[in-house]
C-alpha positions as CSV (number, residue, x, y, z in Angstrom):
1,M,-28.9,7.0,-0.7
2,N,-28.4,10.4,1.3
3,A,-24.8,10.8,2.3
4,I,-24.8,11.4,6.0
5,I,-21.1,12.7,6.1
6,R,-20.6,15.1,3.2
7,T,-17.6,17.5,2.0
8,E,-17.6,19.9,-0.8
9,G,-14.6,21.5,-2.2
10,L,-13.3,21.7,1.6
11,T,-10.1,23.7,1.5
12,K,-8.1,25.2,4.5
13,H,-5.0,27.0,4.0
14,F,-2.1,27.5,6.8
15,R,-0.2,30.3,5.9
16,N,0.4,29.7,2.4
17,N,0.4,25.8,3.0
18,P,-2.5,24.2,1.7
19,A,-3.9,21.0,4.6
20,V,-6.6,20.6,2.7
21,D,-7.5,21.2,-1.4
22,G,-11.0,20.5,-2.7
23,L,-11.8,17.6,-0.8
24,S,-14.9,16.3,-1.7
25,L,-16.1,13.2,-0.1
26,H,-19.7,11.3,0.8
27,V,-20.2,8.8,3.6
28,N,-24.1,6.8,3.5
29,K,-25.8,5.1,6.8
30,G,-24.2,2.1,8.3
31,E,-21.1,2.9,6.5
32,I,-17.6,2.6,8.1
33,Y,-15.2,4.8,5.8
34,G,-11.3,4.6,6.2
35,F,-9.6,8.0,5.6
36,L,-6.7,7.3,4.7
37,G,-3.3,9.2,4.6
38,L,0.2,9.8,5.6
39,N,1.3,11.9,8.7
40,G,0.6,15.7,7.4
41,A,-1.5,14.5,4.4
42,G,-4.3,16.6,6.0
43,K,-6.8,14.1,7.6
44,T,-7.0,15.8,11.5
45,T,-7.3,19.0,9.4
46,T,-10.5,17.9,7.3
47,I,-11.7,16.2,10.6
48,R,-11.6,19.3,12.8
49,M,-13.4,21.2,9.9
50,L,-16.3,18.4,9.9
51,L,-16.7,18.9,13.5
52,G,-16.8,22.8,13.3
53,M,-13.7,23.4,15.5
54,I,-12.0,24.9,12.6
55,R,-13.4,27.2,9.0
56,P,-13.0,26.3,6.1
57,D,-11.1,28.7,3.7
58,S,-13.6,27.8,1.4
59,G,-16.0,24.8,0.3
60,S,-18.5,23.3,3.1
61,S,-19.2,20.2,5.3
62,Y,-22.4,18.5,6.4
63,L,-23.7,16.1,9.0
64,F,-27.1,14.6,8.6
65,G,-27.6,16.6,5.4
66,Q,-27.0,20.0,8.0
67,R,-24.1,22.5,7.2
68,V,-21.8,22.5,9.7
69,D,-21.1,25.9,11.3
70,A,-20.7,28.1,14.1
71,G,-24.7,27.4,15.1
72,S,-24.6,23.7,14.5
73,H,-25.3,23.1,18.6
74,K,-28.1,20.3,17.9
75,L,-25.8,18.0,15.8
76,W,-23.2,17.2,18.0
77,A,-26.4,15.5,20.4
78,D,-25.9,12.7,17.5
79,V,-22.2,13.0,16.9
80,G,-19.3,11.2,19.2
81,Y,-15.6,12.0,17.7
82,M,-11.9,11.7,19.5
83,V,-9.5,13.8,17.4
84,E,-5.6,13.5,18.0
85,T,-4.4,12.5,21.4
86,P,-7.9,11.7,23.6
87,Y,-8.7,14.8,26.2
88,S,-8.7,14.1,29.7
89,Y,-8.6,15.4,33.6
90,P,-5.1,13.8,34.4
91,E,-5.9,14.2,38.2
92,L,-9.0,12.5,38.0
93,T,-10.2,9.0,37.6
94,V,-11.8,7.0,34.6
95,L,-15.1,7.0,36.3
96,E,-14.4,10.7,37.4
97,N,-14.1,11.6,33.6
98,L,-17.0,9.8,32.3
99,E,-19.2,11.2,34.9
100,I,-18.4,14.4,33.7
101,I,-19.2,13.9,29.7
102,R,-22.4,12.1,31.4
103,R,-23.3,14.9,32.7
104,L,-22.1,17.4,29.8
105,R,-24.5,15.3,27.6
106,G,-27.3,15.5,29.3
107,I,-27.5,11.7,29.8
108,P,-29.7,10.5,32.4
109,D,-28.9,7.0,32.6
110,R,-25.8,6.4,35.3
111,D,-25.4,3.0,34.4
112,A,-24.7,4.5,30.8
113,I,-20.8,4.7,32.5
114,D,-20.8,0.9,33.3
115,T,-21.7,-0.4,30.0
116,V,-19.4,1.7,28.0
117,M,-16.4,0.7,30.6
118,D,-17.2,-2.9,30.1
119,K,-17.4,-2.5,25.9
120,L,-13.9,-1.2,26.2
121,Q,-12.6,-3.3,28.9
122,L,-11.9,-0.3,31.2
123,T,-14.1,-1.5,34.2
124,P,-10.6,-2.7,36.3
125,Y,-9.2,1.1,35.9
126,R,-12.2,3.0,36.8
127,D,-10.7,4.2,40.1
128,R,-7.4,4.8,38.4
129,K,-6.1,8.4,37.7
130,A,-6.2,9.3,33.9
131,G,-2.8,10.5,34.1
132,N,-1.9,7.1,35.1
133,L,-3.0,5.4,32.5
134,S,-1.1,3.3,29.3
135,L,-0.9,5.0,26.2
136,G,-3.5,2.2,25.1
137,N,-5.9,2.8,28.0
138,G,-5.9,6.4,27.6
139,Q,-7.0,5.3,24.2
140,R,-9.9,3.7,25.5
141,L,-10.9,6.2,27.7
142,G,-11.4,8.6,24.6
143,L,-13.3,5.9,23.0
144,A,-15.5,5.6,25.9
145,K,-16.2,9.3,25.8
146,A,-17.2,9.3,22.0
147,L,-19.9,6.3,22.6
148,L,-20.8,6.6,26.1
149,H,-24.4,9.0,24.8
150,N,-24.8,6.4,21.7
151,P,-24.0,8.6,18.9
152,K,-25.3,7.8,15.0
153,V,-22.0,9.0,14.0
154,L,-18.5,8.6,14.7
155,I,-15.4,10.5,13.6
156,L,-12.1,8.9,15.2
157,D,-8.7,10.1,14.4
158,E,-6.4,7.3,14.8
159,P,-8.7,5.4,17.1
160,T,-6.1,2.4,17.1
161,N,-2.9,4.2,18.6
162,G,-0.9,2.8,21.2
163,L,-3.3,-0.3,21.8
164,D,-1.9,-3.5,21.5
165,P,-2.9,-6.3,19.1
166,A,-5.7,-7.8,21.2
167,G,-7.0,-4.2,21.9
168,I,-7.0,-3.5,18.1
169,V,-8.7,-6.2,17.2
170,E,-11.7,-5.5,20.1
171,V,-12.2,-2.2,19.0
172,R,-12.5,-3.5,15.5
173,Q,-15.6,-6.2,16.7
174,L,-16.7,-3.4,18.5
175,L,-17.1,-1.0,15.4
176,L,-18.1,-3.7,13.3
177,E,-20.9,-4.3,15.7
178,L,-22.2,-0.7,16.0
179,A,-22.1,-0.3,12.4
180,A,-23.7,-3.9,11.4
181,N,-26.6,-4.1,13.9
182,H,-27.2,-0.3,15.3
183,G,-26.7,1.7,12.0
184,V,-24.1,4.0,13.0
185,T,-22.1,5.1,10.5
186,I,-18.4,5.7,11.4
187,F,-15.5,7.7,9.7
188,I,-12.1,6.7,10.7
189,S,-8.4,8.4,10.2
190,S,-5.5,6.1,9.6
191,H,-2.0,6.0,8.3
192,I,-2.1,2.1,8.1
193,L,-4.1,0.9,5.4
194,G,-3.9,-3.0,6.3
195,E,-5.8,-2.1,9.8
196,V,-8.5,-0.3,8.5
197,A,-9.0,-2.5,5.3
198,R,-10.3,-5.3,7.5
199,L,-12.5,-2.7,9.2
200,T,-14.0,-0.8,6.5
201,T,-16.6,-0.8,3.8
202,R,-15.1,1.9,2.0
203,I,-11.5,4.0,1.5
204,G,-10.7,7.1,0.2
205,I,-6.8,8.1,0.2
206,V,-6.1,11.7,0.6
207,H,-2.2,13.2,-0.1
208,R,-1.3,16.6,0.2
209,G,-4.6,17.4,1.0
210,K,-6.0,16.1,-2.2
211,L,-8.3,13.1,-2.5
212,L,-6.8,10.7,-4.8
213,Q,-8.8,8.1,-4.9
214,E,-12.1,6.6,-3.4
215,T,-12.6,2.5,-3.5
216,D,-15.1,-0.3,-1.7
217,V,-12.8,-2.4,0.5
218,K,-14.1,-5.6,-2.2
219,N,-12.5,-4.0,-4.9
220,L,-9.0,-3.4,-3.3
221,Q,-7.9,-7.3,-4.8
222,H,-8.3,-6.0,-8.6
223,L,-6.3,-3.3,-8.0
224,L,-3.0,-4.7,-6.5
225,Q,-0.6,-5.5,-8.7
226,K,0.5,-8.9,-9.7
227,R,3.7,-10.4,-10.5
228,L,5.5,-14.0,-11.3
229,L,8.4,-14.4,-9.3
230,V,10.8,-17.1,-11.2
231,Q,14.0,-18.6,-9.7
232,T,16.7,-21.0,-11.2
233,R,20.3,-21.7,-10.7
234,N,21.3,-19.7,-13.8
235,P,19.1,-16.5,-13.6
236,E,20.9,-14.5,-16.2
237,A,20.6,-17.7,-19.1
238,A,16.6,-18.1,-17.8
239,R,16.0,-14.4,-18.9
240,L,17.8,-14.7,-21.9
241,K,15.7,-17.4,-22.7
242,L,11.9,-16.0,-22.1
243,I,12.8,-12.6,-23.8
244,Q,13.9,-14.9,-26.6
245,E,10.4,-16.6,-26.3
246,G,8.3,-13.1,-26.3
247,Y,8.4,-12.6,-22.2
248,Q,9.2,-9.3,-20.5
249,V,11.2,-10.0,-17.8
250,K,12.9,-7.9,-15.2
251,M,16.2,-9.1,-13.2
252,S,15.6,-8.2,-9.2
253,A,17.7,-9.7,-6.0
254,D,14.6,-11.9,-5.5
255,G,14.6,-13.6,-9.1
256,L,13.2,-12.8,-12.3
257,L,10.2,-11.1,-12.4
258,L,7.2,-11.2,-14.8
259,S,4.0,-8.8,-14.7
260,E,2.5,-9.5,-18.2
261,D,-1.4,-11.1,-17.6
262,H,-0.6,-14.3,-19.2
263,S,2.5,-15.0,-17.7
264,I,0.7,-14.6,-14.0
265,A,-2.0,-16.5,-15.3
266,N,-0.2,-19.4,-17.0
267,P,3.1,-20.0,-14.7
268,D,3.0,-23.7,-15.9
269,R,3.6,-22.6,-19.2
270,I,7.3,-20.8,-17.9
271,A,8.0,-23.8,-16.1
272,K,7.5,-26.1,-18.8
273,L,9.6,-24.1,-21.4
274,L,12.4,-23.8,-18.9
275,V,12.7,-27.5,-18.0
276,N,12.6,-27.7,-21.6
277,A,15.6,-25.5,-22.0
278,H,17.3,-27.7,-18.9
279,M,17.2,-24.9,-16.7
280,P,14.2,-25.7,-14.8
281,P,13.0,-23.1,-12.0
282,I,13.9,-24.1,-8.5
283,Q,10.4,-21.7,-7.1
284,L,7.8,-20.2,-9.3
285,T,5.4,-18.1,-7.2
286,V,2.9,-15.6,-7.8
287,Q,3.1,-12.1,-5.9
288,E,0.4,-9.7,-4.9
289,E,1.3,-6.6,-4.0
290,D,0.1,-5.9,-0.5
291,L,-2.0,-3.0,0.9
292,E,0.6,-0.9,2.0
293,T,2.8,-1.3,-1.1
294,Y,-0.2,-0.2,-3.2
295,F,-1.1,3.1,-0.7
296,L,2.4,3.8,-0.9
297,R,2.6,3.3,-5.1
298,M,-1.0,5.6,-4.9
299,I,1.1,8.0,-3.4
300,E,4.1,8.0,-5.5
301,I,1.9,8.6,-8.5
302,E,0.7,12.0,-7.4
303,G,4.6,12.6,-7.0
304,G,6.2,11.7,-4.0
305,S,5.8,10.0,-1.1
306,K,6.3,12.9,1.7
307,G,3.4,14.7,3.0
């Protein structure tokens, strides 16, 4: 399958600091790709190079198989984007802001504005000045501008910033519908793994400008670490007994932790062993690493969590 979005060795330095370092990725048609990293990891710089807003020092980016450069004007007819804080004319209303975009995009259908306002729950604010919108509704206006011309590709930088939980769900459902029913290819940057995992089909984790890992979201469950938590009334005695029986045990504030596969797969054996030793467990729980912890662990493997 041909990639709709592709980068090859994309690199950008600001002074002596590498913002993006040899980044290569691909996103296929109809895919929702989550581009994940802490603040300062290189996400926005990558998006700006994808959109031709800044030039890479080396490497290339491609949309629809065409290299992005200063002459790529025709590409933007099929691309909608929102980068960082969505820009609006603060003294103009929501309707007037969208009317400007409609004219700039050469969209003949005036009803397109009403349609996109309805989709993003902006109709009640159509006559409100953009400068008086809440952060969340300002974000909705930015999304409305990106969607107004029914693009084939959406490139969104932190699209759920400032939205309340209900707004996040609405945007999530909208993006899922665009990808599933209209074949729109969506590239989303975020620092929140849990939300992105609910929305995307594939994720790439970037740190200090480098792509650390790409994986299908459905494979994430196989990558999350598991452990068995054992709580007893005499944890030190239980620890010594389990070690004596060949188990590897760590002591934590929550209780005893066992991370070997055979321990996790057979907690009943642990329970039986401790009961027979007259120190029955109070609690026996298989715990799975959550997505945020996995994200941070991947970053720490690469030498620290600060980006």
